[in-house]
C-alpha positions in Angstrom: 30.8 -4.1 9.2 32.2 -1.6 11.6 32.0 1.4 9.3 28.2 1.5 9.3 26.7 4.6 10.8 24.9 4.1 14.1 21.7 5.6 12.6 20.4 4.9 9.1 19.6 8.5 7.9 22.3 10.5 6.0 22.2 14.2 5.1 22.5 14.5 1.3 24.0 17.9 0.6 22.6 18.0 -2.9 19.3 20.0 -2.8 20.3 22.6 -0.2 18.1 25.6 0.6 18.8 28.5 -1.7 18.8 32.3 -1.4 18.0 32.5 -5.1 15.9 29.6 -6.3 17.2 30.1 -9.9 20.9 29.7 -8.8 21.8 26.3 -7.4 25.1 27.7 -6.0 23.5 30.4 -4.0 23.0 28.3 -0.9 21.5 29.7 2.3 24.5 28.7 4.5 23.0 30.1 7.7 20.0 27.8 7.3 22.2 24.9 6.5 24.2 25.5 9.7 20.9 25.3 11.7 20.0 22.1 9.9 23.4 20.5 10.5 23.1 21.4 14.2 19.7 19.7 14.5 20.9 16.7 12.6 23.9 16.2 14.8 22.1 17.0 18.1 19.7 14.1 17.2 22.6 11.7 16.9 23.0 11.5 13.1 26.5 11.7 11.7 26.6 10.8 7.9 27.0 13.7 5.4 27.2 13.2 1.6 28.4 15.7 -0.9 30.0 15.6 -4.4 32.1 17.7 -6.8 29.2 19.2 -8.8 26.4 19.3 -6.2 24.6 22.7 -5.8 26.4 24.3 -8.7 29.8 23.0 -7.6 29.3 24.7 -4.2 28.2 21.9 -2.0 31.7 20.9 -0.8 32.4 24.5 0.2 29.2 24.6 2.2 30.2 21.3 3.9 33.3 23.1 5.1 31.5 26.2 6.3 28.4 24.5 7.9 30.0 21.3 9.2 33.7 20.7 9.0 34.8 24.1 10.5 32.2 23.9 13.3 32.5 20.4 14.6 35.4 18.1 15.8 36.5 16.0 12.8 35.8 12.7 14.5 32.2 13.6 15.4 30.9 13.1 11.9 31.5 11.2 8.7 31.8 12.8 5.3 31.5 11.2 1.9 32.3 12.7 -1.5 32.9 11.5 -5.0 35.0 11.5 -8.2 32.9 12.0 -11.4 34.2 10.7 -14.7 32.9 13.7 -16.6 35.7 15.8 -15.1 38.5 13.3 -15.7 40.4 13.7 -19.0 43.9 12.5 -17.8 45.5 10.4 -15.0 46.6 13.7 -13.5 43.0 15.0 -13.2 42.2 12.3 -10.6 44.5 13.9 -8.1 43.6 17.5 -9.2 40.0 16.9 -8.3 40.8 15.0 -5.1 43.2 17.6 -3.8 40.7 20.4 -4.6 38.0 18.5 -2.7 40.3 18.3 0.3 40.8 22.0 0.0 37.2 22.9 -0.5 35.9 20.7 2.4 38.9 21.2 4.7 38.2 17.7 5.9 41.8 16.4 5.9 40.5 13.0 4.8 37.3 11.5 3.6 35.5 8.8 5.6 33.8 7.5 2.4 34.9 8.2 -1.1 33.0 7.0 -4.2 33.6 6.5 -7.8 30.5 8.5 -8.9 27.4 7.6 -10.9 28.7 4.5 -12.8 26.8 3.6 -16.0 28.4 2.0 -19.0 30.0 5.0 -20.6 31.3 6.4 -17.4 32.6 3.0 -16.4 34.8 3.0 -19.6 36.3 6.3 -18.4 36.9 5.0 -14.9 38.7 1.9 -16.4 40.7 4.0 -18.9 42.1 6.0 -16.0 42.4 3.1 -13.5 40.2 5.0 -11.0 39.3 2.0 -8.8 43.0 1.2 -8.1 43.7 4.9 -7.7 41.0 5.0 -5.0 42.5 2.0 -3.2 45.8 3.9 -3.2 44.2 6.8 -1.6 42.8 4.5 1.1 46.3 3.0 1.6 47.6 6.5 2.1 45.0 7.2 4.8 43.3 9.9 2.8 40.2 7.8 2.4 38.8 5.4 5.1 36.3 3.5 3.0 36.2 3.0 -0.8 33.0 2.4 -2.8 31.0 3.6 -5.7 27.6 4.8 -6.7 25.8 3.1 -9.6 23.1 3.6 -12.2 23.1 0.7 -14.5 22.2 -3.0 -14.9 22.7 -5.9 -12.4 25.1 -7.5 -14.9 27.4 -4.5 -14.9 27.3 -4.3 -11.1 28.2 -8.0 -10.9 31.1 -7.4 -13.3 32.5 -4.5 -11.3 32.2 -6.2 -7.9 33.8 -9.4 -9.3 36.7 -7.4 -10.7 37.1 -5.1 -7.7 36.1 -7.0 -4.6 38.0 -4.5 -2.5 35.2 -2.0 -2.9 33.5 -1.9 0.5 30.0 -0.6 -0.3 27.7 0.4 -3.1 25.4 3.4 -3.4 22.2 2.6 -5.3 19.0 4.3 -6.3 16.3 2.5 -4.3 12.7 3.5 -3.7 9.4 1.7 -3.9 8.5 3.3 -7.2 11.6 2.0 -8.9 11.7 -1.4 -7.1 10.3 -3.3 -10.1 11.2 -0.6 -12.8 12.5 -2.1 -16.0 14.9 0.9 -16.3 16.2 1.5 -12.8 15.9 -2.1 -11.6 16.2 -1.2 -7.9 15.4 -4.6 -6.6 17.7 -6.5 -9.0 20.7 -4.3 -8.3 20.1 -4.4 -4.6 20.0 -8.2 -4.7 23.2 -8.2 -6.7 25.0 -6.1 -4.0 23.6 -8.5 -1.4 25.0 -11.4 -3.3 28.4 -9.9 -3.2 28.1 -9.1 0.5 28.3 -5.4 0.1 26.5 -2.9 2.4 24.2 -0.5 0.5 23.8 3.3 0.7 20.5 4.4 -0.7 20.1 7.5 -2.9 16.9 9.0 -4.2 14.6 7.2 -1.7 11.9 9.8 -2.3 12.7 10.0 -6.1 13.5 13.7 -6.2 10.3 14.6 -4.3 8.0 12.5 -6.5 7.1 10.3 -3.4 6.4 13.4 -1.3 3.8 14.9 -3.6 1.3 12.1 -4.2 -1.9 11.9 -6.3 -5.0 12.0 -4.2 -5.8 8.3 -4.8 -2.3 7.3 -3.6 -2.3 9.7 -0.6 -5.6 8.2 0.6 -3.9 4.8 1.1 -1.4 6.3 3.5 -3.8 8.6 5.2 -6.1 5.7 6.0 -3.3 3.7 7.5 -1.7 6.4 9.5 -2.6 10.1 8.9 0.2 11.3 11.3 3.0 9.9 9.0 4.3 12.2 6.3 4.5 10.8 2.7 8.3 11.0 2.5 8.5 8.9 5.7 7.0 6.0 4.0 9.6 6.2 1.2 12.6 6.6 3.5 11.4 3.8 5.9 10.9 1.5 2.9 14.5 1.9 1.9 15.8 1.8 5.5 13.9 -1.4 6.1 16.0 -3.4 3.7 18.4 -5.6 5.6 21.7 -4.7 3.8 21.0 -1.0 3.8 23.5 0.9 6.0 22.3 4.4 5.4 19.5 6.2 3.5 20.4 9.6 2.0 17.9 12.4 2.0 18.6 15.6 0.1 16.9 17.8 2.6 16.2 21.4 1.4 14.3 22.8 4.4 14.2 22.7 8.2 10.8 21.2 8.1 12.0 18.2 6.0 14.9 17.7 8.4 12.7 17.9 11.5 10.3 15.3 9.9 13.1 12.9 8.8 15.1 13.0 11.9 11.9 12.6 14.0 10.9 9.2 12.7 14.5 8.0 11.9 15.9 8.8 15.4 14.4 5.6 16.7 13.9 3.8 13.4 11.1 1.2 13.2 11.1 -1.0 10.0 8.0 -1.3 7.9 5.6 -4.2 8.5 4.6 -6.4 5.7 1.3 -4.6 5.5 3.0 -1.3 5.3 5.3 -2.5 2.5 2.2 -3.7 0.6 0.7 -0.2 0.9 3.9 1.2 -0.6 3.6 -1.0 -3.6 -0.1 -0.1 -4.1 0.9 3.6 -4.1 3.7 2.8 -6.6 1.1 1.2 -9.0 -1.1 4.3 -8.8 1.8 6.7 -9.4 3.3 4.6 -12.3 -0.1 4.7 -14.0 -0.1 8.6 -13.9 3.5 9.9 -14.1 4.5 11.1 -17.5 8.3 11.7 -17.1 10.0 9.9 -14.2 12.6 12.7 -13.6 14.3 13.0 -10.2 15.5 16.6 -10.7 19.2 15.7 -10.1 20.1 18.4 -12.6 23.0 16.5 -14.2 21.4 17.2 -17.6 21.5 21.0 -17.1 25.2 21.5 -16.3 26.3 21.2 -19.9 23.1 22.2 -21.8 24.2 24.6 -24.6 20.7 26.2 -24.7 20.5 26.6 -20.9 17.2 24.7 -20.7 15.9 24.1 -17.1 14.9 20.6 -18.0 13.8 19.2 -14.5 11.7 22.3 -13.8 9.9 21.9 -17.1 9.4 18.2 -16.5 7.9 18.9 -13.1 5.4 21.4 -14.5 4.5 18.9 -17.3 4.0 16.0 -14.9 1.8 18.1 -12.7 -0.4 19.1 -15.7 -0.6 15.5 -17.0 -1.8 14.4 -13.5 -4.5 17.1 -13.6 -6.1 15.7 -16.8 -5.4 18.5 -19.3 -7.9 17.2 -21.7 -10.5 18.6 -19.3 -8.7 21.7 -18.1 -7.0 23.0 -21.3 -5.1 25.6 -19.2 -3.4 25.6 -15.8 -1.3 28.1 -13.9 1.7 26.2 -15.0 1.5 27.9 -18.4 2.2 31.1 -16.5 5.0 29.4 -14.5 6.5 28.1 -17.8 6.5 31.6 -19.3 8.2 32.9 -16.2 11.0 30.3 -16.4 11.4 31.2 -20.1 12.6 34.7 -19.2 15.7 33.2 -17.5 16.2 29.9 -19.3 15.9 28.4 -22.7 12.5 27.1 -23.8 11.9 23.4 -24.2 11.4 24.1 -27.9 15.0 25.5 -28.1 16.5 22.1 -27.7 18.9 21.3 -30.5 19.0 17.6 -30.0 22.7 17.4 -29.1 22.1 14.5 -26.7 24.4 15.9 -24.0 21.6 15.5 -21.4 20.7 12.0 -22.3 24.4 10.9 -22.0 24.5 11.9 -18.3 20.9 11.1 -17.2 21.0 8.5 -14.4 17.4 7.6 -15.2 18.2 6.9 -18.9 15.3 9.2 -19.9 14.6 10.0 -23.6 15.0 13.7 -22.7 15.0 15.1 -26.3 11.6 13.5 -27.0 10.3 14.5 -23.6 11.3 18.1 -24.3 9.3 17.9 -27.6 6.3 16.8 -25.6 6.8 19.7 -23.1 7.1 22.2 -26.0 4.0 20.9 -27.7 2.1 21.4 -24.5 3.3 24.8 -23.4 4.4 26.5 -26.7 1.2 25.9 -28.7 
């Protein structure tokens, strides 16, 4: 279809570099400007943001680092409508108009109904969001209409059957989740293909999990090609899928951007042998990872106890990989205590369930926090 970007790498404005690492909204805009410049200089054009990314500041940064500095036709911009902020029919336009104001874009090249899973789908249906989006397209305020999705192949089939006008689907696809019983990357991708919809890939590196590999897994890639970075295997895996039109990478440093644009500038798909290596790595990681969190931070936005859930899960996963039965103590106990000075402890969780209701990975967060507390608060 003619709306596919020329190059398959998209800049996800979700994990931007920060001036204060404890404040997601405190973005290092000057560094982002330099990253945007490099991205565009190397021929890439697709940028992805959303209403709540980087502490609700990502769309502002998109304006400052991109929209106000480049001709509007020289790039494409995607953003999204999230059901968590829609409590009336009027809210749809309130959010959309504010997004136009924040980005200064004038129109959106791609606009998505955001993060569909069963409970959010009910909200989108209640407020007729799909038809509302098609109206925005008819008005010229949106060029291409689609949605991002975190649920079953059956629900995806239902939506695409009911709304065939949707032009594309954004899915979580990576080699770790390809056969996952929860994420079902392969099954939802195949459903999108069945409906003839191009796919945008999110979480190709699974929130950094596929960049920081166990030694046994890293050895597989090192023996095949020691010059290739570990994230490159993950992004190329997703980009090698035939119906994928763009792979988003939430780049948070210049080094990441240099690496990603380097191998994606003249993209070469994975060979069958390389794909098999990815699946071997996935088997190793799946045998070791305790909590498959992608650090999207949806869970923290409404946490009444201000618990930094993804950060705690990251520490816990690292310790579990290090065989705590032998070590007993790691530096992460100190790191955990340092986080406690600014955020609630894992043991402060009151079990309200807000986090589990918005988790795209459908994690049992309340139980996971109990495990973290038992480990670090003993």
